[in-house]
C-alpha positions in Angstrom: 167.2 111.6 87.2 165.7 108.1 86.8 167.5 107.0 90.0 165.7 109.8 91.9 162.3 108.9 90.4 162.9 105.2 91.3 163.9 106.1 94.9 160.8 108.3 95.3 158.4 105.7 93.9 160.0 103.0 96.1 159.7 105.2 99.1 156.0 105.9 98.3 155.3 102.2 97.8 157.0 101.3 101.1 155.1 104.0 103.0 151.8 102.8 101.5 152.6 99.2 102.3 153.5 100.0 106.0 150.4 102.2 106.2 148.2 99.4 104.9 149.8 96.9 107.3 149.2 99.3 110.2 145.6 99.8 109.2 145.0 96.1 108.8 146.5 95.2 112.2 145.7 98.1 114.5 142.7 100.0 112.9 140.2 97.3 112.2 136.7 97.9 113.5 136.4 96.1 116.9 132.8 96.9 117.8 129.8 98.4 116.0 128.3 101.6 117.5 124.5 101.5 117.7 121.9 104.0 118.9 120.2 103.9 122.2 117.0 102.5 120.7 118.9 99.7 118.9 120.8 99.0 122.2 117.5 98.5 124.0 116.2 96.3 121.2 119.3 94.1 121.5 118.9 93.8 125.2 115.3 92.8 125.0 116.1 90.5 122.0 118.9 88.6 123.8 116.8 88.3 127.0 113.8 86.9 125.2 116.0 84.6 123.1 117.6 83.2 126.3 114.1 82.8 127.9 112.6 80.9 124.9 115.7 78.8 124.5 115.5 77.7 128.2 111.8 76.9 127.6 112.7 74.7 124.6 115.3 73.0 126.6 112.9 72.2 129.4 110.4 71.0 126.8 113.0 68.7 125.4 113.4 67.1 128.8 109.8 66.9 129.9 108.3 65.6 126.6 104.8 64.2 126.6 103.0 63.9 129.9 103.0 60.5 131.6 102.1 59.0 134.9 105.7 58.8 136.1 106.1 62.6 136.3 105.3 64.7 139.3 102.4 67.1 139.3 104.3 70.2 138.3 106.3 68.4 135.5 103.2 66.7 134.2 101.3 70.1 134.1 104.2 71.7 132.2 104.4 68.8 129.8 100.6 69.0 129.2 100.9 72.7 128.3 104.1 72.2 126.2 102.6 69.2 124.3 99.9 71.5 122.8 100.6 72.1 119.1 99.7 75.8 119.3 102.1 76.4 122.2 104.9 74.6 120.4 104.3 76.7 117.2 104.2 79.9 119.3 107.5 79.0 120.9 109.2 78.4 117.6 107.9 81.6 116.0 108.8 83.7 119.0 112.3 82.3 119.1 112.6 82.9 115.4 111.5 86.5 115.8 114.2 87.2 118.5 116.8 85.8 116.1 115.6 87.9 113.2 115.6 91.0 115.4 119.2 90.5 116.5 120.4 89.7 113.0 118.5 92.8 111.6 120.4 95.2 113.9 123.7 93.5 112.9 122.8 93.7 109.2 122.2 97.4 109.5 125.7 97.8 111.1 127.2 95.9 108.2 125.3 98.1 105.8 126.8 101.2 107.4 130.3 99.8 107.2 129.8 99.1 103.5 130.2 95.3 103.7 127.6 94.3 101.1 128.6 90.6 100.8 128.6 90.0 104.5 125.2 91.8 104.7 123.9 89.5 102.0 124.9 86.5 104.1 122.9 87.8 107.0 119.9 88.3 104.7 120.1 84.7 103.5 120.3 83.5 107.1 117.2 85.6 108.0 115.1 84.6 105.0 115.8 80.9 105.2 115.4 80.7 108.9 112.1 82.5 108.8 110.8 80.4 105.9 111.8 77.1 107.5 110.2 77.9 110.8 107.0 79.0 109.1 107.0 75.9 106.9 107.4 73.7 110.0 104.6 75.5 111.8 102.3 75.0 108.8 103.2 71.3 108.7 102.5 71.0 112.5 99.2 72.9 112.3 97.5 71.8 109.1 99.0 68.5 108.1 96.8 65.4 108.8 98.0 61.8 109.0 97.0 59.6 106.1 94.2 57.1 106.7 95.0 53.5 107.1 98.8 54.1 106.9 101.3 53.5 109.7 104.6 54.8 108.3 103.6 56.9 105.3 103.4 60.7 105.3 101.7 63.1 102.9 103.6 64.6 100.0 103.3 68.1 101.5 105.1 66.9 104.6 107.8 65.4 102.5 108.3 68.6 100.6 108.3 70.7 103.7 110.9 68.3 105.3 113.2 68.6 102.3 112.8 72.3 102.2 113.7 72.7 105.9 116.6 70.3 105.5 118.1 72.3 102.6 117.3 75.6 104.3 119.2 74.5 107.4 122.1 73.5 105.2 122.3 76.8 103.4 121.9 78.7 106.7 124.9 76.7 108.1 127.0 77.6 105.0 126.0 81.2 105.3 127.0 81.2 108.9 130.4 79.7 107.9 130.9 82.3 105.2 129.9 85.2 107.5 132.2 83.9 110.3 135.2 83.8 107.9 134.4 87.3 106.6 134.1 88.7 110.1 137.4 87.1 111.2 139.2 88.5 108.1 137.8 92.1 108.1 137.2 92.9 111.8 138.8 92.5 115.2 137.8 92.5 118.8 134.2 91.6 119.7 133.1 91.4 116.0 135.9 88.9 115.3 134.8 86.9 118.4 131.3 86.6 116.9 132.9 85.3 113.7 134.8 82.6 115.7 131.6 81.7 117.5 129.8 81.3 114.1 132.5 79.0 113.0 133.1 77.0 116.1 129.7 76.5 117.7 128.0 74.6 114.9 131.0 72.4 114.3 131.4 71.5 118.0 127.7 70.8 118.2 127.8 68.4 115.3 130.9 66.7 116.7 129.2 66.2 120.1 126.1 64.7 118.5 128.2 62.3 116.4 130.1 61.2 119.4 126.9 60.5 121.3 125.3 58.6 118.4 128.5 56.6 117.9 128.6 55.6 121.6 124.9 54.8 121.5 125.0 52.6 118.4 128.5 51.1 118.3 130.0 50.9 121.8 129.1 47.8 123.7 128.8 47.3 127.5 127.5 50.8 128.1 124.6 50.9 130.6 121.3 52.7 129.9 122.0 55.1 132.8 125.3 56.0 131.3 123.6 56.6 127.9 121.0 58.8 129.6 123.7 60.8 131.4 125.6 61.3 128.1 122.4 62.3 126.4 121.7 65.0 129.1 125.3 66.2 128.8 125.1 66.4 125.0 121.8 68.3 125.2 123.2 70.9 127.7 126.4 71.2 125.6 124.4 71.8 122.5 122.2 74.3 124.3 125.3 76.3 125.4 126.7 76.2 121.9 123.4 77.5 120.4 123.4 80.4 122.8 127.0 81.5 122.5 126.8 83.0 119.0 123.9 85.3 119.9 125.7 86.4 123.1 128.8 87.2 121.0 126.5 89.0 118.5 125.2 91.2 121.3 128.7 91.9 122.6 129.8 93.0 119.1 127.5 96.1 119.3 127.4 98.9 121.9 126.5 102.5 122.4 129.8 103.1 124.2 133.1 102.6 122.3 136.3 102.5 124.3 138.6 105.5 123.9 141.4 103.5 122.2 138.9 102.8 119.4 138.1 106.4 118.9 140.3 109.0 117.3 142.8 106.6 115.8 140.3 104.2 114.2 137.5 104.2 111.7 134.8 104.0 114.4 133.9 107.7 114.3 132.1 107.5 111.0 129.5 105.1 112.5 128.6 107.3 115.5 
């Protein structure tokens, strides 16, 4: 009798184990299903994000207007150097990020992943606050009289707040990336890998450039400028990739292989 009970319990445990392994390997959610309205919001959000990112990249290259620039570049630099325009660019870019993250957060909420959703909320709140703090510093802070290198206490506090905010956003992205890689597959997992890889590669490229600039002798200024342009373009691509992967992780159309045999139907 005990042998039969033991065999039955062992068989049930083995069946449960194999079923769990099958679900873990083959039935992970690959892509979130969103509504038509959310899909349009994502399309517009990604398009505007790319547009504002390109504008910021051009702004980085043109800088302040000078006599060595041609007429078109100098006109663009004059417009871009205006404080109000720069603040508007940063705020609009922030709003596009928050829009994309909010749609993704709702998908995580539907799939009952509270901790991952909380990581997205942390990213949204800190990103919004840091951009608004920086905009306030640019718009209302005034340089101190009769000082050359000193800044006001408010600017110091804002700078520290933005620095710590960026650090915590980076940590939240790493946490979210690891969670997406562990709990999902397909396009959602690719977004997790993008969250992990893009910031690290960006930091590595910046460190390589600064090391060459400060420690490698015999490098001409033209080579330094070329490396700076390459580093800027590489960083721009890495900043865009996570949001492109974020967009690809959500769709109104789910492939048939992710239909009846997976857990996608509950999100339709």
